[in-house]
Structure formats: structure tokens, C-alpha cells
C-alpha positions in Angstrom: -11.3 -196.1 -117.8 -10.7 -193.1 -115.6 -7.8 -193.6 -113.2 -10.2 -193.7 -110.3 -13.1 -195.7 -111.9 -11.8 -198.9 -110.3 -12.6 -197.4 -106.9 -16.4 -197.4 -107.6 -18.0 -199.5 -104.9 -14.8 -199.9 -103.0 -15.2 -199.0 -99.3 -13.1 -196.5 -97.4 -11.1 -197.6 -94.4 -13.7 -195.9 -92.2 -16.2 -198.5 -93.4 -13.8 -201.5 -93.7 -11.0 -201.0 -91.2 -8.8 -203.7 -92.6 -8.5 -202.2 -96.1 -6.5 -199.2 -97.1 -8.3 -195.8 -97.3 -9.5 -194.3 -100.5 -6.9 -191.6 -100.2 -4.2 -194.3 -99.9 -5.5 -196.0 -103.1 -5.7 -192.7 -105.0 -2.1 -191.8 -103.9 -1.0 -195.3 -105.1 -2.6 -194.8 -108.5 -1.0 -191.3 -108.8 2.5 -192.5 -107.8 2.6 -195.7 -109.9 0.8 -194.3 -112.9 1.6 -196.2 -116.1 5.2 -196.9 -115.2 4.5 -200.5 -114.0 2.0 -201.6 -116.6 4.4 -204.4 -117.8 5.5 -205.3 -114.3 4.5 -207.8 -111.6 3.3 -207.0 -108.1 3.4 -209.4 -105.2 0.8 -208.7 -102.4 1.3 -210.1 -99.0 -2.1 -210.1 -97.3 -5.1 -210.1 -99.6 -7.8 -209.8 -97.0 -11.0 -209.1 -99.0 -9.2 -208.0 -102.2 -10.1 -204.3 -102.4 -6.5 -203.1 -102.7 -5.8 -206.1 -104.9 -8.4 -204.8 -107.3 -6.6 -201.5 -107.6 -3.2 -203.1 -108.0 -4.6 -205.2 -110.9 -5.1 -202.0 -112.9 -1.6 -200.8 -112.3 0.4 -204.0 -113.1 0.5 -206.6 -115.8 0.1 -209.3 -113.1 -0.7 -209.4 -109.4 0.2 -212.4 -107.2 -1.6 -212.2 -103.9 -1.1 -214.3 -100.8 -3.7 -215.0 -98.0 -4.2 -217.8 -95.5 -7.9 -217.4 -94.8 -10.1 -219.4 -97.2 -13.1 -217.2 -96.7 -11.1 -214.0 -97.6 -9.7 -215.7 -100.7 -13.2 -216.7 -101.8 -14.5 -213.2 -101.2 -11.6 -211.6 -103.0 -11.9 -213.9 -106.0 -15.6 -213.1 -106.3 -15.0 -209.3 -105.9 -12.4 -209.5 -108.7 -14.1 -211.9 -111.0 -13.9 -209.4 -113.8 -10.1 -209.1 -113.4 -8.0 -211.7 -115.3 -4.5 -210.8 -114.2 -4.7 -211.8 -110.5 -3.2 -215.0 -109.1 -4.7 -215.9 -105.7 -2.5 -218.1 -103.5 -3.5 -219.7 -100.2 -0.1 -219.4 -98.5 1.3 -218.9 -95.0 4.1 -216.5 -95.9 5.8 -216.9 -92.4 6.2 -220.7 -92.6 6.8 -221.3 -96.3 9.5 -220.1 -98.7 9.0 -217.1 -100.9 9.7 -218.9 -104.2 8.6 -216.0 -106.4 10.3 -214.9 -109.6 10.5 -211.6 -111.6 8.8 -209.5 -108.9 9.1 -205.7 -109.3 6.9 -204.3 -106.5 5.9 -205.9 -103.2 2.8 -204.7 -101.2 2.9 -205.7 -97.6 -0.2 -205.6 -95.4 0.0 -208.7 -93.2 1.0 -209.2 -89.6 1.9 -205.8 -88.2 4.0 -206.9 -85.2 7.6 -205.7 -85.7 9.3 -209.1 -85.9 6.9 -210.3 -88.6 7.3 -207.0 -90.6 11.0 -207.4 -90.5 10.7 -210.9 -91.7 8.5 -209.7 -94.5 11.1 -207.1 -95.5 14.0 -209.7 -95.3 12.1 -212.0 -97.6 11.2 -209.2 -99.9 14.8 -208.0 -100.2 15.8 -211.5 -101.5 13.5 -211.0 -104.5 15.4 -207.9 -105.7 16.9 -208.2 -109.1 20.6 -207.5 -109.5 21.4 -203.8 -110.1 17.7 -202.9 -109.9 15.3 -201.2 -107.5 12.5 -203.1 -105.9 9.6 -201.0 -104.6 8.1 -202.1 -101.2 4.7 -200.5 -100.2 3.4 -200.7 -96.6 0.0 -200.1 -95.2 -0.6 -199.2 -91.5 2.7 -197.3 -91.0 1.0 -195.0 -88.6 -1.3 -197.5 -87.0 -1.8 -197.1 -83.2 -0.7 -200.3 -81.5 0.2 -201.2 -78.0 3.3 -203.0 -79.5 6.0 -202.0 -81.9 4.8 -202.3 -85.5 5.4 -201.3 -89.1 6.9 -197.9 -88.4 9.5 -199.4 -86.0 10.4 -202.2 -88.3 11.0 -199.9 -91.2 13.1 -197.6 -89.0 15.2 -200.5 -87.8 15.8 -201.9 -91.2 16.6 -198.5 -92.6 19.3 -197.9 -89.9 20.9 -201.3 -90.7 20.7 -201.3 -94.4 21.6 -198.2 -96.5 20.1 -199.8 -99.6 16.7 -199.7 -98.0 15.1 -196.2 -98.0 11.8 -194.3 -97.7 10.6 -192.7 -100.9 7.2 -191.3 -100.1 4.4 -191.3 -97.5 0.9 -191.9 -98.8 -2.7 -192.2 -97.6 -4.3 -190.4 -94.7 -2.2 -188.1 -92.6 -1.1 -188.2 -89.0 -4.1 -187.7 -86.6 -6.6 -189.0 -89.2 -9.7 -190.8 -87.9 -9.7 -193.2 -90.8 -9.2 -196.2 -88.5 -12.2 -196.5 -86.2 -10.1 -197.9 -83.4 -7.7 -194.9 -82.9 -6.4 -191.9 -84.8 -3.2 -192.4 -86.8 0.0 -191.7 -85.0 1.8 -191.1 -88.3 1.1 -191.3 -92.0 -1.1 -194.2 -93.1 1.2 -195.8 -95.6 4.7 -195.5 -97.0 6.5 -196.4 -100.2 10.0 -197.7 -99.7 12.6 -199.2 -102.0 15.5 -201.6 -101.9 18.2 -201.2 -104.5 20.3 -204.4 -105.1 23.6 -202.9 -106.2 26.9 -201.9 -104.6 27.1 -198.5 -102.8 28.8 -195.8 -104.8 32.0 -193.9 -103.7 31.6 -190.2 -103.1 34.8 -188.3 -103.9 36.0 -185.0 -102.6 38.6 -183.5 -105.0 40.9 -181.0 -103.4 44.1 -179.5 -104.9 44.1 -182.0 -107.8 43.7 -185.1 -105.6 40.6 -187.3 -105.1 39.6 -188.6 -101.7 36.8 -191.1 -101.1 34.9 -189.7 -98.2 31.7 -191.8 -98.2 29.8 -194.6 -99.9 26.2 -193.7 -100.9 23.3 -195.4 -102.6 22.5 -192.2 -104.4 25.3 -189.8 -105.1 24.6 -186.3 -103.8 22.3 -184.8 -101.2 18.6 -185.2 -100.6 16.3 -182.4 -101.5 15.4 -181.7 -97.9 18.9 -181.7 -96.5 19.4 -178.0 -97.4 23.0 -178.5 -98.6 24.3 -176.1 -101.3 27.5 -174.9 -102.8 29.4 -172.5 -100.4 28.7 -168.8 -100.9 32.4 -168.2 -100.5 33.2 -170.3 -103.5 30.6 -168.5 -105.6 32.0 -165.1 -104.6 35.4 -166.0 -106.1 33.7 -166.5 -109.5 36.2 -169.0 -110.7 34.4 -172.2 -111.5 35.6 -175.7 -112.7 33.1 -177.9 -114.3 33.8 -181.6 -114.2 32.4 -185.1 -114.5 33.7 -188.2 -112.8 32.4 -190.3 -115.7 34.2 -189.9 -118.9 32.0 -190.8 -121.9 31.0 -188.4 -124.6 27.4 -188.5 -123.3 28.5 -188.1 -119.7 30.2 -184.8 -120.5 27.6 -183.8 -123.1 24.6 -183.8 -120.7 26.2 -181.0 -118.6 27.4 -179.0 -121.7 25.0 -176.1 -121.0 26.6 -175.3 -117.6 29.3 -172.9 -118.8 26.7 -170.7 -120.6 24.3 -170.8 -117.6 27.1 -169.8 -115.2 28.1 -166.9 -117.5 24.5 -165.8 -117.6 24.1 -165.9 -113.8 27.6 -164.5 -113.1 28.6 -162.5 -116.2 32.2 -161.7 -115.0 33.0 -165.3 -113.9 35.7 -167.6 -115.3 34.7 -171.1 -116.3 37.3 -173.9 -116.6 37.3 -177.5 -117.8 39.9 -180.0 -116.5 42.4 -181.0 -119.1 43.3 -184.7 -119.7 46.5 -184.0 -117.8 44.6 -182.9 -114.7 42.1 -185.8 -115.0 45.0 -188.2 -115.0 46.5 -186.5 -112.0 43.2 -186.7 -110.1 42.3 -190.3 -110.9 45.7 -191.8 -111.8 47.3 -193.0 -115.0 45.6 -196.4 -114.8 42.1 -195.1 -114.1 39.7 -197.1 -116.3 37.7 -194.1 -117.3 40.8 -192.4 -118.8 43.2 -195.0 -120.1 40.8 -196.0 -122.9 40.7 -192.5 -124.3 42.3 -191.3 -127.4 42.5 -187.7 -128.6 40.3 -185.8 -128.9 38.9 -186.9 -125.5 35.3 -186.6 -124.5 35.6 -183.3 -122.5 37.5 -181.7 -125.4 35.0 -183.1 -128.0 32.1 -181.5 -126.0 33.6 -178.2 -125.0 36.0 -177.3 -127.9 35.1 -173.9 -129.4 32.6 -173.2 -126.6 32.6 -169.4 -126.2 31.6 -169.7 -122.5 34.7 -171.9 -121.6 37.7 -169.7 -120.7 40.3 -172.4 -120.5 41.2 -176.1 -120.2 43.3 -176.2 -117.1 46.1 -178.5 -115.9 45.7 -177.7 -112.2 43.0 -176.3 -109.8 43.6 -175.3 -106.2 41.0 -175.9 -103.6 37.8 -177.9 -104.1 36.3 -179.0 -107.4 32.5 -179.3 -107.0 32.1 -182.0 -109.6 29.1 -184.1 -110.5 28.8 -185.9 -107.2 27.7 -182.6 -105.7 24.0 -182.6 -106.7 20.5 -182.3 -105.1 18.3 -185.3 -105.8 14.6 -185.8 -105.2 13.5 -189.4 -104.8 9.9 -188.4 -105.7 11.1 -187.1 -109.0 13.7 -189.5 -110.1 13.7 -188.4 -113.8 15.2 -185.0 -112.9 18.1 -184.5 -115.4 21.6 -184.7 -113.8 22.3 -181.1 -115.0 19.4 -179.8 -113.0 20.4 -181.8 -109.9 23.9 -180.2 -110.2 22.6 -176.7 -110.8 20.3 -176.9 -107.8 23.4 -177.5 -105.7 24.9 -174.4 -107.5 21.9 -172.4 -106.2 20.2 -172.0 -109.5 16.4 -171.3 -109.6 14.1 -173.3 -111.8 13.9 -170.3 -114.1 17.6 -169.8 -114.3 18.2 -173.4 -115.5 15.1 -173.9 -117.7 17.2 -173.8 -120.9 19.7 -176.6 -120.1 19.6 -179.1 -123.0 23.0 -180.2 -124.3 24.6 -177.8 -126.7 27.6 -177.8 -129.1 29.6 -175.0 -130.8 31.3 -176.0 -134.0 34.2 -174.2 -135.7 33.8 -172.8 -139.3 36.1 -175.6 -140.5 33.9 -178.3 -138.9 30.7 -176.8 -140.4 32.3 -176.5 -143.8 33.3 -180.1 -143.9 30.0 -181.3 -142.5 28.0 -179.2 -145.0 30.3 -180.6 -147.8 29.5 -184.2 -146.8 25.8 -183.5 -146.5 25.7 -181.8 -149.9 27.5 -184.7 -151.6 25.2 -187.4 -150.3 21.7 -185.8 -150.0 22.1 -182.4 -151.7 19.5 -180.1 -150.1 17.1 -182.9 -149.2 15.9 -184.0 -145.8 17.8 -186.8 -144.2 18.0 -188.8 -140.9 20.8 -190.3 -138.9 20.9 -193.8 -137.4 23.1 -194.9 -134.5 23.4 -198.5 -133.5 26.0 -198.8 -130.7 27.5 -201.9 -129.2 24.9 -201.7 -126.4 22.1 -202.4 -128.9 20.0 -205.3 -127.6 22.0 -205.8 -124.4 21.7 -205.6 -120.7 24.7 -205.4 -118.4 27.0 -205.8 -121.4 25.5 -209.0 -122.5 23.0 -209.9 -125.3 19.5 -209.8 -123.9 16.8 -211.2 -126.3 13.9 -209.2 -124.9 15.9 -206.0 -125.2 17.1 -206.9 -128.7 13.5 -207.5 -129.8 12.3 -204.3 -128.3 15.2 -202.2 -129.7 14.6 -203.7 -133.1 10.8 -203.1 -133.1 10.6 -199.5 -131.8 13.5 -198.3 -133.9 12.2 -200.0 -137.0 8.8 -198.3 -136.5 10.4 -194.9 -136.4 12.6 -195.6 -139.4 9.8 -196.9 -141.6 7.6 -193.9 -140.6 10.4 -191.6 -141.9 11.5 -192.8 -145.3 14.5 -190.5 -145.9 18.1 -191.1 -146.7 20.2 -192.0 -143.6 23.7 -191.2 -142.5 24.6 -194.0 -140.1 27.1 -195.2 -137.5 26.9 -198.8 -136.5 29.2 -200.9 -134.3 29.0 -203.7 -136.9 28.3 -203.6 -140.6 24.8 -202.2 -141.4 24.0 -205.4 -143.2 24.5 -207.4 -140.0 21.9 -205.2 -138.1 18.1 -205.4 -138.3 18.2 -202.1 -140.2 19.7 -203.0 -143.5 16.4 -202.0 -145.2 17.1 -198.2 -144.8 18.5 -196.1 -147.6 21.9 -195.8 -146.0 23.9 -193.2 -147.9 27.0 -192.7 -145.8 28.9 -194.6 -143.1 30.1 -192.0 -140.5 32.5 -194.3 -138.6 35.6 -192.7 -140.1 34.5 -189.1 -139.7 35.7 -186.9 -136.8 33.2 -187.1 -133.9 32.5 -183.4 -133.8 31.8 -183.4 -137.5 29.5 -186.4 -137.0 27.6 -184.4 -134.4 27.3 -181.5 -136.7 25.8 -183.7 -139.4 23.4 -185.2 -136.9 22.4 -181.7 -135.7 21.2 -180.9 -139.3 19.2 -184.0 -139.7 15.4 -184.2 -139.7 15.6 -186.9 -137.1 18.1 -189.0 -135.2 17.2 -192.6 -134.2 19.4 -194.7 -131.8 19.4 -197.2 -129.1 20.1 -195.5 -125.8 23.5 -193.8 -126.3 25.1 -190.6 -125.0 26.1 -189.4 -128.4 22.5 -189.0 -129.4 21.8 -186.8 -126.4 24.1 -184.0 -127.6 21.9 -183.0 -130.6 18.4 -183.0 -129.1 18.5 -179.2 -129.0 18.9 -179.1 -132.8 17.2 -182.3 -134.2 14.3 -184.6 -133.3 15.9 -187.4 -131.3 14.4 -190.9 -130.7 16.0 -193.4 -128.4 15.2 -197.0 -127.5 15.5 -197.1 -123.7 17.8 -199.6 -122.2 17.2 -198.9 -118.5 14.1 -198.3 -116.4 13.7 -195.8 -114.9 16.0 -193.4 -116.7 16.7 -191.4 -113.6 19.4 -188.8 -113.9 20.2 -190.0 -117.5 16.9 -188.4 -118.6 17.4 -185.7 -121.1 14.6 -183.3 -121.8 13.4 -183.2 -125.4 14.4 -186.8 -126.3 11.5 -189.0 -127.4 12.1 -192.3 -125.5 10.9 -195.4 -127.1 
């Protein structure tokens, strides 16, 4: 089926004023794509079921609520060829919203401001912990003699920083799609509510961290126009820093020193030492006190010819990873590109930004010796099974376990080669004991492990930062733990 085939025979808003326009429906199809094929949508206000029909092609299941029996009968007949729609005769303003496992809510019901606010309040209660819930509204720009959808969204947005506008869709301001009156604003809008704590935004000055704000998304919106100060760039002494301290956290920004040297050939590039990080965040900072030498920043940037020095102090501001430009319409923009946009890089200047490593001759010699001993000159793979395998939020999650097991098994069986492996538990206690495991890498220096991984035909892992570091050198497969990936997206990784 073509993406728009479902629209055959569906009227435009100009013919059926209480449905959404064809442009609205096409925008919805384009925005949602295949990302929600395994998700559930709740529709508030079925009417005749034209938009319901479109939603049924975008979601695994649609639950739609309507009070009018005639409309329900019409909608059921219209969608008699669709088997994933649950029709409910329900007054959503006088009954509880006892729905479970909802990922998207489509609201097109009573457009008076107080009713819309009540819709939003009930919707927010459906949001899963630490996840984003999409909320789609029709008639945002409808001309009414009363306050309506637009005013309700504005009011909720002012009061709740977790509620935000993502994208306007449908017919534009001034459109005649509604026979009653031209639109006073965009026809529809996609919003979101994220059910998690706000994040602290740090400013780091003269080696001290100050919390200056709490944000839902760290950084600055694409349209804000904020960039790194020209005065800082003119000094050409740059400190690169993460406020998260895992190997993958530092690894995904590892191309920045080279890119800075290419853009500013005579600049100096510094990396904070462990001493400086402890000074900034405190001795008891949880991201640091668990470290042992070599630490993540050293493991990533050691031997990097574009790094001038690991420094124990920095005067003035450090423009760390909170300083980034994000685009809510393109949430899978890699963090490194968000950071580089703040650093005033063009798309061309940051096109080659995959993680990179630079090994010493000694590290290469040891890695080659291990490879030669166990596989000679033959092709091999690497398997990584971290302690996050089959988990969500640090706990065993059966659905995630089954998915990780299946997708990783498929890749491993399609690539019947010897495997170097690292597993948080004995390989025999994992679902992958069937592989030809030739060498357990747990007791090998991390940088040497990464060198061995870089020479492999393929790397297979559950979602793990260590796997990101070698995507430039070896085919990398990862079973995804989170949806969407957002800033953790690394270009070149095959996500399973």
C-alpha cells in the first residue's frame, strides 16, 4: 500500500467540515511514518471515522471514543476492512480514562478551552514513566467566538514545562478549508508531554559548576539563534567536555578535536583531567567516584594527535555538552552535531563526525598478537553483552530480553565466524552460548579491546556506548533499548 492509498475516497475538510483536511492527514502520515507501527493510539472524538481510518494504518491498535451512536455506526461501516480499531461509546468528560499502554493521543472533541484543558489533563495522566507521550490536536487555528484549542495549549504550555509544541500540521493560517471561516492559525498541532524530571543545566566557570536552570531538553531550540560567543572562538583555546562520564558518553564526541583543528588550524584543544572533573563536580560525584584508571576521557582521547593536553584547570567558561542546538522535528540528530551547531559549524564542516580512536603502536602490537593467536588471518566478529541486556530502567524486562535475544541471534547466525566476546556474565549463561567463542576479552585493557573490535568483520551488541566507538572501522549492530534514540543516535550503526 502506498502511504496515501488509505486516503482514497476520504473527503477533504472542504467537503466534510468536521473531519481533518487531506493535507492534515498527509502531514500526519509523513510525521509518524513507521515509528509507531507497534504502538497504540487513543482517539478522543471519532465523528465519522475518516481520521480514525488513517490512524489505523499508522498504529498497531487504535482505541476511539465517541458518544453519538450514529457516528459510531457510520465509522464502523466505513472501517469494516480494518481489524485494529476498538470503537467505544464513551462520554470522556463524565467517565474515567481507564486506558493502559497508550503512546499517542489524538484529540478532536469539544473545542471550548475548559474542555480541551480537561482533555490534556486526562491525557497527561496516561504518560508512562520516563517516556514521551505524543498529543495531536485538530482545529488549533479554528475561528471561534470563544477561547478554544489554541488558548488551551498556550495556557497548559505556560504552566507545565514538560508539555511542548513539536510541529504544526495541516492547512496554513488563512486557509479556506473550513467553510465557516478562514483559519486564524495552523489547522493542527503535534505536542508532547514527557513524564520525567527536569534536567539541571550547568554553567561551568573557573572550574566550578553552577546550576542555572532546569530544562526538559538540555540546550537551546533551533530557532532561538543562540551560538557560542565569537569572542571565545577568537581566543582559539577550546576545552571539550562531557557532563556524563561513561566510555560511550565521551566516545560519541571523540571527533570534535579533529574537526576543531580542521576549522581552526592553529587552535589548542584541551580535555579536562580527572583532577579537574573532581574539582568541578566534587569528590563524591556519582559519575566520577566509580571510575578507576584509565578513566573514560583518557580511554577515548589518549594518543589523539588533535588533543594538545589534559588540563587540571581552565579559566573562564567551559562550553560543555549542555551547550547544544536541538531540533524537536529531528530528534535523532546525533549529540555531536547538536554540539557542533552551537560551535557554529556548517553541515559540511561536521559531516565526518563518527567516533574515532587513535591507538599507540604498543596497543596495536598487542591487539594484533591476540588476533593472530586466536583466528590467524581469518575473519572474525565481536560480541558484547552488557549488564543492560534485556533490561529497562535497570531491571529485567521480559519483552526487552526476548527482543534483544532474537535480533542479536539473527545477526550472529547470519555471520558464522569466530567471535571475541565480552559478557557481564559467563557466556554459557547468556542466550548466545552457541557461538564459536574463541576469546574472552574481559581481562584485556579497554583500548586494546577496542582495537580488536575495530578489526572485526562485525560487532554485535545490546545498546552500549562501547560499541559506538568502532562504527567508523567495523560494521556495528545494536539491539536498541530506548525509543526513540534521540541524541544517542550514532550515524552508521545498524539498529535492531
